[in-house]
N, C-alpha and C positions, 0 to 999 in steps of 0.2 A: 495565568499563562501556562500552557501545557507543553512539556517536553515529550517528543516522540522518539523512541528507539535511541535514547542517549544514555551515557554512563559518565563516570568521572575517571580520569587517569589516575592510576594508583601511585604515580610518581609526583605529578605536579598538581593534581586536583582539577585540571581544566576539563570542560565537556569534551567527550569523545564518543564516537559510535561504538556500540557493543561489537561491531563487526570489523572495525579498523584493525589492521595488523599492528600499527604503532600509533602512538599519540602524535597528532599533527603539530603540537606545540613544543613538546620536549623530546619527541622521537623515542620515548621508552616503549617497550613491548606492551601490547594490550591483549595478548593471547597467552594461555587460554582464559576464557571467562565463562561463567555459567550459562549466559544466554547464547553465546556462540556455540558452546558445546551442545546445548539442547537443540538448536537448529540443525547442527551437524548430524545429530542422531535422527532428527526428523527427516533430514535429507536422505540418509541411508535407507530409511523405511520407505519414503515416498518415491525415490527415484527408480524403484523397482517397477513402478507403473509406467506405461508408455507416456512419452511427452505428448500432451494433447492440447488442442485449442489454439495455442500460440499466443504471443503477447502482441498487442497493437501499440505502435509507437506514434505519438503525436508530439510535435514541437510547435511552439508558438510561431505562427506565420508559415508553417510548412505543411505539406500534405502528409497523410499517414503512411507509415511503413509497416506492413502487416505480414504475418507468417501464417500460412494456411495450416489447419490441423491435419495430422496424419490420418489416413483412412484406417478404421478399425480392422483388426484381423478377422479372418473368416469365422463366423459364428459368434462374434462379440459385438457389442454396441459401443457407441462413444462413451456412455456412462461407465462401461466396464473398464475402459482403458484410461479414463481421466483420473489418475491417482494424485494429481496435483503436485508431483515432484517438479514439474516445469515452473510452478510459482516460486519454489525455493530457489531454483536455478535463476529465475528472473530477478529475485532479490539480490543474489550474489552478483549478478552481472551489473545491475543498477548501482550497487555499492561500489564496485570496481570502477565503473565509468565515472562516478561522482568524484572519486579520488584522482582520476586522470584529467578531468575537465573541471577545474576549479572555477572557471568563469561562467559555469552554468549551474542553475538550481535544479535539482533532480527529485522526481517523485515517482513512486510506483503505487498506482491506485488499484485496489482489489475490492470492488463493491460486491457485497454478499447480501443474501436475504435468508430468512428462516424457512425451513422446509416443513416444520411442524412435527418432525420426528424427534422424540426425546433422546437425550444422551445422558444416561445415569452417571452422576458424579462430576459432570461438566457444568459449571456455572460461571460463565464469563462475566468479568467486571468491566464495563465500558470505561474507556479513557475519558470520554466527554460526549455530551449530546451534540447533535448537529440539527439545530432548530427542533421541530417536533416530528421530523420525518426520518431521522437516522441517528445512529450512535456510532462512535468510533471504537473499534475493537483493537486489541493488541494483535500483532501478526501471529503470535503463538495460538491465541484463541481462534483466530480466523482459520488457520490451517487445521487445527484439531476439529473444528466444526465442519469444515469442508470434507476432510478425510473420513469422518464418521457419519456423514449424511445429515447432520443437524442443520447445516448451512449449504447453500448452493450459490454459484455465481449469479449475480443479478443480471438478467438478460434484457434489460431495457436501457435506453440511452441515458447517460449520466454526463453532465458537464462539470468539470472541476474548475473551481474559481479560487483565486487568492486576492487578498486586499492588503495594501500597504497602509498600516495604521497611521504612519507619519503623513503621507500625502493624500490618503483616502482614495487612491487610485485602485481600480479593480482590473484584474487581468483574468482572462478566461481562455480555455482551450476549446477545441471543437468537441461536440458530443461524441461519446464512444460507448460501445456496448462491450462489457467484459473487462478484463485486466488491461491496464494501459500504463506504459512508461512515458512520463511527460518531462519536458525540460524547458527552461527559459533562460535567455541570456540576461534577463533582468535580475541579476543576482546580488545587487548591492543592498538588499533589505537587511535590516537588523532584526525585524520581527515581521511575521505575516499572519493574517487571519485566514483560516481555511473555510471554504464554502462549497456547496454543490447546488446545481440546478437539477431537480428530479421531477420532470414534467408529469410523471404518472402519479406522484404522491404530493406534490407541492406546487403552488402557483408562482413562487418567487424563489430567489436564492435562499437556501437554508444555511445559516452561518454556524460554524463550529468554533473551536478554540483559537486563540492567538498563540503562536509558538515562536521561540527564538530560532534564528537562522545561523547555521554554521557551515562553512564551505567544506567540501569533501565528503558530504553525507548524502545518501539517498533516503528520502523520507518515505516510509512505508505507511500509506494511508488506507485503512480498512473500514469503510463505512458499512454498517449493517442497516440496510434500507428497511424501514418499518412498513406495516400495512398502510394502504391509502387512507388519508384522513380528510381529504377534501370532499365536500358535498356537491352533488349535481354536476 
């Protein structure tokens, strides 16, 4: 079983998000910590770029709520203005919403793919495989790869899927292109298995790790979609 974006409280030892202001169990302060500090530094660097593309919001049983990307300034292109600070902002907003809406399970999905451009000194270590078609990256590696051109946002439809290991019930959202903040009121799970439908690279659900569920956390899921492996 894989833990995503989790730490331990320095006071009581219970699981807590790196980005929580305080432990939800004993209410001891959880700041500062090294991961939050690193993301804060990334935010300072990234937020200088224009907020671009916008986050697409899907909730089980509801239609999408989308934000249109801002128009590039004169003489620039969308690529010039997409500095990905908006993803850091989306992470923070999703984490804050998760703390306020404890009856909902929250995810931020950031699908990426390799551009083929090398980035010397950067060698991401995947968290887990997702079938044979993707790998899960840490948020830090995904942001570094995007910011430096080694990765780009995956621009084909992706369907996020979770399975309850206890009941074997499968829940899925509508297909989405790009970054998506997803939520479900089905939040009573103790564990869930993560999966994706990737029509361009796989014919069925590609399953990833099983993770423990903790209320008050936004789970940042960063699948690196690999080159197509299907024949014909």
